[in-house]
C-alpha positions as a printed Julia matrix, in Angstrom:
336×3 Matrix{Float64}:
 113.77   68.91  68.5
 110.86   68.26  66.12
 109.24   71.4   64.8
 105.8    70.01  65.66
 106.61   70.6   69.34
 106.17   74.33  68.69
 102.76   73.86  67.11
  99.71   74.95  69.1
  97.51   73.37  66.44
  99.25   70.01  66.87
  98.63   70.2   70.62
  94.93   70.97  70.09
  94.67   68.06  67.66
  96.07   65.75  70.34
  93.62   67.07  72.92
  90.79   66.52  70.46
  91.96   62.97  69.68
  91.83   62.15  73.4
  88.39   63.69  73.94
  85.26   61.56  73.91
  82.05   63.59  74.22
  80.03   62.39  77.2
  76.73   62.58  75.31
  77.86   61.28  71.93
  74.78   59.5   70.6
  74.92   55.73  70.99
  71.38   54.83  72.05
  69.99   51.54  70.78
  66.41   51.87  72.05
  63.81   54.63  72.24
  64.08   54.53  76.02
  67.83   55.14  75.81
  67.19   57.92  73.29
  64.78   59.63  75.72
  67.43   59.64  78.47
  70.1    60.9   76.05
  67.78   63.57  74.65
  66.82   64.93  78.06
  70.37   64.81  79.43
  72.0    66.54  76.47
  69.33   69.26  76.32
  69.85   70.03  80.01
  73.63   70.16  79.57
  73.33   72.29  76.45
  71.25   74.92  78.24
  73.9    74.97  80.96
  76.73   75.36  78.41
  74.85   78.22  76.77
  74.87   80.11  80.05
  71.33   79.2   81.1
  68.09   80.99  80.3
  66.07   83.41  82.43
  63.73   81.56  84.83
  60.86   83.84  83.83
  59.93   85.54  80.59
  59.48   89.28  80.64
  56.5    90.81  78.79
  57.17   91.13  75.05
  55.82   94.71  74.93
  55.51   94.45  71.13
  55.23   97.52  68.91
  54.66   97.94  65.19
  56.89  100.8   64.06
  55.97  100.92  60.37
  54.0    99.07  57.69
  55.21   99.03  54.08
  53.37   97.57  51.11
  55.38   95.3   48.81
  54.06   93.66  45.64
  52.87   90.4   47.24
  53.12   91.04  50.98
  53.07   93.64  53.74
  56.31   94.32  55.6
  55.94   95.44  59.19
  58.87   96.65  61.23
  58.29   95.41  64.77
  60.16   95.46  68.06
  59.74   93.32  71.16
  61.62   92.73  74.4
  63.48   89.46  74.94
  64.76   90.41  78.39
  64.08   93.4   80.58
  65.69   96.31  78.78
  66.75   94.25  75.73
  64.84   95.07  72.55
  64.82   92.99  69.37
  63.96   94.72  66.06
  62.54   92.52  63.32
  60.63   92.5   60.07
  57.35   90.64  59.86
  56.26   89.77  56.32
  52.55   89.06  55.86
  51.43   87.74  52.47
  48.58   89.69  50.94
  45.3    87.87  51.42
  46.29   86.44  54.78
  43.77   87.63  57.34
  43.86   87.38  61.12
  41.39   84.5   61.01
  43.43   82.49  58.5
  46.0    81.02  60.92
  48.72   80.76  58.3
  51.93   78.73  58.35
  54.92   80.74  59.49
  58.72   80.75  59.46
  61.4    82.19  61.68
  64.08   83.24  59.17
  67.48   83.73  60.8
  70.27   85.63  59.06
  73.99   84.93  58.92
  76.87   87.4   58.88
  76.24   90.58  56.96
  73.65   93.33  57.4
  71.26   91.36  59.59
  67.53   91.22  58.88
  67.82   93.47  55.81
  69.71   90.75  53.93
  67.18   87.95  54.36
  64.29   90.33  53.61
  66.12   91.6   50.53
  66.18   95.3   51.4
  68.72   97.12  49.24
  69.23  100.69  48.1
  70.17   99.8   44.51
  71.06   96.9   42.21
  74.76   97.2   43.05
  73.96   96.44  46.68
  71.75   93.56  45.56
  74.57   92.14  43.44
  77.04   92.45  46.33
  74.94   91.36  49.32
  72.02   89.25  48.13
  72.59   87.35  44.89
  75.9    85.58  45.69
  74.31   83.92  48.75
  70.71   83.75  47.46
  70.29   85.56  50.75
  66.74   86.94  50.59
  65.04   83.69  51.57
  62.67   85.48  53.97
  61.27   87.4   51.0
  61.12   84.24  48.9
  59.14   82.38  51.54
  56.76   85.31  52.05
  56.06   85.28  48.33
  55.15   81.61  48.72
  52.5    82.38  51.33
  54.36   82.12  54.63
  54.13   84.67  57.42
  57.82   85.35  58.07
  59.62   86.88  61.04
  63.22   88.01  60.48
  64.87   89.48  63.62
  68.27   91.1   64.05
  70.6    88.9   66.09
  72.9    90.54  68.62
  75.83   92.33  66.92
  74.04   92.67  63.56
  71.83   95.23  61.87
  70.43   97.71  64.36
  72.11   95.81  67.22
  75.7    96.17  65.96
  77.09   98.61  68.52
  79.84   96.06  69.29
  81.33   93.18  67.29
  80.74   89.45  67.71
  84.25   89.04  69.15
  83.74   91.85  71.65
  80.36   90.49  72.76
  81.7    86.94  73.02
  84.83   87.73  75.06
  83.13   90.28  77.29
  80.26   87.89  77.89
  82.66   85.18  79.04
  83.54   87.33  82.04
  79.89   87.3   83.08
  78.92   83.76  82.08
  76.85   85.23  79.25
  77.54   83.01  76.22
  76.78   84.79  72.94
  75.21   81.73  71.28
  72.93   81.34  74.29
  71.96   85.01  74.31
  71.02   84.8   70.65
  69.1    81.55  71.08
  67.02   83.12  73.85
  66.2    86.03  71.52
  65.07   83.53  68.88
  62.9    81.71  71.41
  61.27   85.02  72.3
  60.82   85.62  68.57
  58.85   82.37  68.58
  56.72   83.84  71.38
  56.07   86.88  69.21
  55.13   84.77  66.19
  52.72   82.76  68.32
  51.13   85.99  69.56
  50.23   87.13  66.05
  46.6    86.36  65.18
  47.55   85.49  61.58
  49.85   82.63  62.65
  49.03   78.98  63.25
  51.23   78.15  66.25
  51.23   74.47  65.24
  52.79   75.27  61.85
  55.96   77.25  62.53
  59.33   76.33  61.0
  62.83   77.77  61.14
  65.48   78.33  58.46
  68.87   80.01  58.37
  72.09   80.25  56.36
  75.63   80.17  57.79
  75.46   81.69  61.29
  71.72   81.53  60.65
  72.19   77.78  60.24
  73.97   77.64  63.58
  71.18   79.73  65.1
  68.58   77.38  63.6
  70.32   74.3   65.0
  70.57   75.47  68.6
  67.13   77.08  68.65
  65.39   74.11  67.04
  67.24   71.7   69.34
  65.92   73.49  72.42
  62.53   74.84  71.31
  60.17   72.1   70.18
  57.6    74.63  69.02
  59.7    74.68  65.84
  58.0    71.93  63.86
  60.35   71.84  60.84
  63.94   73.03  60.4
  66.16   73.76  57.39
  69.85   74.25  58.19
  71.79   75.83  55.33
  75.59   76.09  55.19
  76.37   74.81  58.67
  76.92   71.09  59.04
  80.06   69.04  59.59
  82.0    68.31  62.78
  83.16   70.93  65.26
  86.76   69.97  64.52
  86.31   70.55  60.8
  84.47   73.84  61.25
  85.99   75.4   64.35
  89.39   73.76  65.0
  90.84   72.89  61.59
  89.93   76.37  60.32
  89.28   79.66  62.04
  85.77   81.06  62.38
  83.94   83.96  63.98
  84.04   83.7   67.75
  80.25   83.87  67.89
  80.17   80.23  66.71
  81.91   78.88  69.81
  80.34   77.37  72.93
  82.96   76.85  75.67
  83.6    73.21  76.63
  80.98   71.82  74.27
  83.22   69.07  72.85
  83.48   67.54  76.3
  79.82   66.69  75.93
  78.72   66.65  72.29
  79.82   67.13  68.7
  77.8    69.08  66.14
  75.9    66.02  64.78
  74.75   65.27  68.34
  73.37   68.8   68.73
  71.67   68.59  65.34
  70.18   65.21  66.3
  68.31   66.81  69.21
  65.9    68.08  66.55
  64.74   64.51  65.83
  62.1    63.3   65.2
  60.9    66.67  63.84
  61.52   67.1   60.09
  65.02   68.36  59.27
  66.71   69.26  55.98
  70.44   70.0   55.81
  71.78   72.04  52.86
  75.49   72.18  52.01
  77.19   73.35  48.86
  79.68   70.84  47.45
  82.15   73.71  46.9
  81.58   75.5   50.2
  85.07   76.55  51.41
  83.96   76.61  55.06
  83.4    72.84  55.29
  85.13   69.68  54.11
  82.67   67.8   51.91
  84.08   64.4   52.91
  83.5    65.25  56.58
  79.95   66.45  55.87
  79.2    63.13  54.15
  80.83   61.18  56.98
  78.91   62.95  59.77
  75.44   63.02  58.15
  74.71   59.29  58.75
  75.08   59.95  62.49
  71.99   62.15  62.27
  70.21   59.63  60.06
  70.81   56.97  62.72
  68.79   58.91  65.29
  65.87   59.39  62.9
  65.98   55.71  61.96
  65.79   54.68  65.62
  62.74   56.91  66.04
  61.11   55.45  62.9
  61.37   58.8   61.15
  63.83   58.18  58.34
  61.55   60.07  55.95
  61.8    63.13  58.19
  65.49   63.83  57.53
  67.16   64.68  54.23
  70.16   66.48  52.8
  70.65   68.75  49.81
  74.31   68.55  48.76
  73.92   70.97  45.88
  76.51   72.05  43.33
  77.53   75.43  44.68
  79.4    77.41  47.27
  78.34   79.0   50.58
  74.74   80.01  49.83
  71.1    79.16  50.42
  69.97   76.54  47.91
  66.2    76.16  48.18
  66.31   73.25  45.74
  64.63   71.02  48.32
  63.84   73.53  51.06
  60.68   75.04  49.6
  59.11   71.62  49.03
  60.32   70.44  52.45
  58.39   73.13  54.28
  55.36   72.62  52.03
  55.4    68.91  52.83
  55.7    69.18  56.59
  53.92   72.45  57.42
């Protein structure tokens, strides 16, 4: 008896090899793209557990206001669902007035301490060296210093919302049809509502950026919320097999049954024709560089069909799992 017959991984590889996603992109015309785009978005919402039919009032509160060197940092809280509160930091560059209608970014964090990481809040330099510098993690602060109004919320299971782990929330949610990715995406869409409600913000100039899980969060939110005009996905692009089958990952990254309908490049391509930049470190241990390079042209194909080839780009920088910014800052400046 061959030893491979005992291998669960070998079985999963065979299942994958015999799976063809129903909505794998193969449109040849804009009309076919429109049908694909609508159909996949509808299926994706279903796979994410669906969204509430009605939005509850945000009931926003400003809990504190702290002066930093170049911006004000407000701690805010709003409701995404009845009885579900989302804490966040809002960074407002000094000189931005309510009448200015400034460009804005939704900055989504990855694994770690939640919103404190992307805003760069630390108690001492040791904490900065451990939590911020290796990942260049404080991109919310960096964008605020460049003149953007920035909102950085805590995702479920992080920061002030970490009463249970990602794995606990994911598995418990499965019993109720509450998919963790979908729950977090809805929170991000309500964060967009909050940003739009701020008098300082130009609702027609809002982008989204995130690293690692924040990249995942950016992909799904940008795919489903077209109010996001520009997206930068950092440290989360390849194929689902490379990321989630060939190596283990946090359970919060998984959407049940998704490969029956779409692979990661298909989900990313839902962002088209809005401007999209994909960052990946060439030495990132979470992704196979050859697979990243192989899958990226699939996204380019969608932009080319929509006559938007200049609206998609990649930054394959020399580095590991971190936010680059080499192209990202100019990308937002160009398109927002």
